[in-house]
Residue frames as a rotation matrix with the C-alpha (Angstrom) as fourth column:
MET 1
-0.970 -0.009 -0.243 -17.60
0.075 -0.962 -0.263 -25.42
-0.231 -0.273 0.934 -17.78
ALA 2
-0.202 0.979 0.002 -21.25
0.516 0.109 -0.849 -24.40
-0.832 -0.170 -0.528 -17.58
HIS 3
-0.637 0.097 0.765 -23.08
0.731 -0.239 0.639 -23.33
0.245 0.966 0.081 -20.73
ASN 4
-0.593 0.441 -0.674 -24.72
0.123 -0.777 -0.617 -19.90
-0.796 -0.449 0.406 -20.62
PRO 5
-0.191 0.577 0.794 -27.80
0.947 0.321 -0.006 -19.94
-0.258 0.751 -0.607 -22.88
GLN 6
0.755 0.523 -0.396 -28.13
0.440 -0.851 -0.286 -16.12
-0.487 0.042 -0.873 -22.72
ALA 7
-0.083 -0.868 -0.490 -24.66
-0.152 -0.475 0.867 -15.49
-0.985 0.146 -0.092 -24.11
PRO 8
0.616 0.269 -0.741 -24.45
-0.740 -0.126 -0.661 -14.94
-0.271 0.955 0.122 -27.87
GLN 9
0.377 -0.422 0.825 -23.18
0.169 0.907 0.387 -18.02
-0.911 -0.007 0.413 -29.68
GLY 10
0.702 -0.126 0.701 -20.96
0.705 0.262 -0.659 -18.39
-0.101 0.957 0.273 -32.70
PRO 11
-0.255 -0.929 0.268 -18.31
0.957 -0.282 -0.066 -16.17
0.137 0.240 0.961 -34.33
GLU 12
0.124 0.347 0.930 -20.39
0.302 -0.906 0.298 -12.99
0.945 0.244 -0.217 -33.89
SER 13
0.951 0.233 -0.203 -19.65
0.246 -0.172 0.954 -13.08
0.187 -0.957 -0.221 -30.15
HIS 14
0.063 -0.983 0.175 -16.23
0.594 -0.104 -0.798 -11.44
0.802 0.154 0.577 -30.53
ASP 15
0.595 0.033 -0.803 -14.93
0.765 -0.331 0.553 -9.99
-0.248 -0.943 -0.222 -27.27
PRO 16
0.736 -0.300 0.607 -13.70
0.219 -0.743 -0.632 -6.44
0.641 0.598 -0.481 -28.14
ALA 17
0.724 -0.465 0.509 -11.67
-0.688 -0.525 0.500 -6.20
0.035 -0.712 -0.701 -24.93
GLY 18
-0.275 -0.847 -0.454 -9.66
-0.745 0.486 -0.456 -9.35
0.608 0.213 -0.765 -25.60
SER 19
0.192 0.346 -0.918 -9.67
0.143 0.916 0.375 -12.68
0.971 -0.203 0.126 -23.88
THR 20
0.936 0.201 0.288 -9.84
-0.258 -0.163 0.952 -13.14
0.238 -0.966 -0.100 -20.15
GLN 21
0.657 -0.747 -0.105 -6.51
0.734 0.600 0.318 -14.93
-0.175 -0.286 0.942 -20.20
MET 22
-0.095 -0.702 0.706 -4.80
0.728 -0.532 -0.432 -11.98
0.679 0.473 0.561 -21.85
PHE 23
0.450 0.324 0.832 -6.39
-0.261 -0.843 0.470 -9.60
0.854 -0.429 -0.295 -19.35
ARG 24
0.996 -0.085 -0.024 -5.22
0.052 0.353 0.934 -11.70
-0.071 -0.932 0.356 -16.41
ALA 25
0.294 -0.947 0.125 -1.72
0.952 0.280 -0.121 -11.86
0.079 0.155 0.985 -17.86
PHE 26
-0.028 -0.252 0.967 -1.73
0.314 -0.921 -0.230 -8.06
0.949 0.297 0.105 -18.21
VAL 27
0.728 0.375 0.574 -2.95
-0.390 -0.462 0.796 -7.54
0.564 -0.804 -0.191 -14.64
ASP 28
0.897 -0.420 -0.136 -0.49
0.393 0.619 0.680 -10.04
-0.201 -0.664 0.720 -13.20
GLU 29
0.117 -0.894 0.432 2.36
0.892 -0.096 -0.442 -8.43
0.437 0.437 0.786 -15.13
GLY 30
-0.010 -0.066 0.998 1.54
0.001 -0.998 -0.066 -4.98
1.000 0.001 0.011 -13.75
ALA 31
0.915 0.388 -0.109 1.18
0.088 0.071 0.994 -6.18
0.394 -0.919 0.031 -10.16
PRO 32
0.266 -0.861 0.433 4.02
-0.847 -0.423 -0.321 -5.10
0.460 -0.282 -0.842 -7.90
ARG 33
0.213 -0.307 -0.928 6.19
0.242 0.936 -0.254 -7.91
0.947 -0.170 0.274 -6.65
ARG 34
0.760 0.091 0.644 6.24
-0.562 -0.405 0.721 -8.02
0.326 -0.910 -0.257 -2.88
ALA 35
-0.074 -0.866 -0.494 9.63
-0.012 0.496 -0.868 -8.91
0.997 -0.058 -0.048 -1.52
GLN 36
0.278 0.085 -0.957 10.35
0.903 0.316 0.290 -9.74
0.327 -0.945 0.011 2.06
ALA 37
0.789 0.076 0.610 10.26
-0.043 -0.983 0.178 -6.49
0.613 -0.167 -0.772 3.97
ALA 38
-0.257 -0.933 -0.252 13.59
0.471 0.107 -0.875 -5.62
0.844 -0.344 0.412 5.54
PRO 39
0.242 0.324 -0.915 13.47
0.967 -0.153 0.201 -4.55
-0.075 -0.933 -0.351 9.18
ALA 40
0.843 0.150 0.516 13.22
0.244 -0.963 -0.117 -0.81
0.479 0.225 -0.848 9.59
PRO 41
-0.235 -0.972 0.014 16.51
0.479 -0.129 -0.869 0.88
0.846 -0.198 0.495 10.47
ALA 42
0.163 0.266 -0.950 16.74
0.986 -0.022 0.163 2.04
0.023 -0.964 -0.265 14.05
GLY 43
-0.781 -0.621 0.070 18.05
0.621 -0.783 -0.021 5.51
0.068 0.028 0.997 13.12
PRO 44
-0.536 0.613 0.581 14.76
-0.121 -0.737 0.665 7.31
0.835 0.287 0.469 12.40
ARG 45
0.453 0.740 -0.498 13.03
0.408 0.325 0.854 5.68
0.793 -0.589 -0.155 15.37
ILE 46
-0.060 -0.558 -0.827 15.78
0.997 -0.073 -0.024 6.77
-0.047 -0.826 0.561 17.77
GLY 47
-0.900 -0.271 0.342 15.65
0.331 -0.934 0.131 10.28
0.284 0.231 0.931 16.35
LEU 48
-0.080 0.957 0.280 11.90
-0.002 -0.281 0.960 10.39
0.997 0.076 0.024 16.89
ILE 49
0.499 0.230 -0.836 12.26
0.762 0.343 0.549 9.29
0.414 -0.910 -0.004 20.51
VAL 50
-0.483 -0.753 -0.446 14.99
0.865 -0.489 -0.112 11.87
-0.134 -0.440 0.888 21.17
GLY 51
-0.778 0.234 0.583 12.86
0.112 -0.862 0.495 14.58
0.618 0.450 0.645 19.55
VAL 52
0.315 0.945 -0.091 9.82
0.206 0.026 0.978 13.74
0.926 -0.327 -0.186 21.67
LEU 53
0.307 -0.267 -0.913 11.91
0.949 0.160 0.272 13.69
0.074 -0.950 0.303 24.84
ALA 54
-0.785 -0.618 0.040 13.46
0.617 -0.787 -0.029 17.05
0.050 0.002 0.999 23.94
ALA 55
-0.410 0.721 0.559 10.00
-0.009 -0.616 0.788 18.52
0.912 0.318 0.259 23.33
VAL 56
0.554 0.609 -0.568 8.78
0.534 0.263 0.803 17.25
0.638 -0.749 -0.179 26.71
VAL 57
-0.129 -0.688 -0.714 11.82
0.981 -0.196 0.011 18.76
-0.148 -0.699 0.700 28.46
ILE 58
-0.876 -0.193 0.442 11.31
0.321 -0.917 0.237 22.10
0.360 0.349 0.865 26.69
VAL 59
0.026 0.962 0.272 7.60
0.038 -0.273 0.961 22.21
0.999 -0.015 -0.044 27.56
ALA 60
0.512 0.114 -0.852 8.41
0.799 0.300 0.520 21.32
0.315 -0.947 0.063 31.19
ALA 61
-0.520 -0.781 -0.347 11.05
0.848 -0.521 -0.097 24.05
-0.105 -0.345 0.933 31.37
VAL 62
-0.712 0.337 0.616 8.68
0.051 -0.850 0.524 26.66
0.700 0.404 0.589 29.90
ALA 63
0.395 0.902 -0.173 5.96
0.230 0.085 0.969 25.62
0.889 -0.423 -0.174 32.32
TRP 64
0.222 -0.387 -0.895 8.39
0.973 0.145 0.178 25.77
0.061 -0.911 0.409 35.27
LEU 65
-0.823 -0.565 0.060 9.54
0.565 -0.825 -0.029 29.25
0.066 0.010 0.998 34.27
ALA 66
-0.445 0.735 0.511 5.96
-0.050 -0.591 0.805 30.47
0.894 0.333 0.300 33.70
LEU 67
0.589 0.759 -0.279 4.64
0.198 0.199 0.960 29.10
0.784 -0.620 -0.033 36.98
GLY 68
0.171 -0.629 -0.758 7.75
0.944 0.325 -0.057 29.71
0.282 -0.706 0.649 39.05
């Protein structure tokens, strides 16, 4: 590892935040574990499609009544 001549040397160079290894262990422990994503259920997607189609039919019917 490279020597940094500007860094304080000796026991007076105590790191008040703790060692880098302890920090990395803390960060890695708090990181969320990513599991394989399950495929999205088809239920909400089908409901969205039906809702959009119903909205289009309603808008078409209102337009037909207004212009007819």
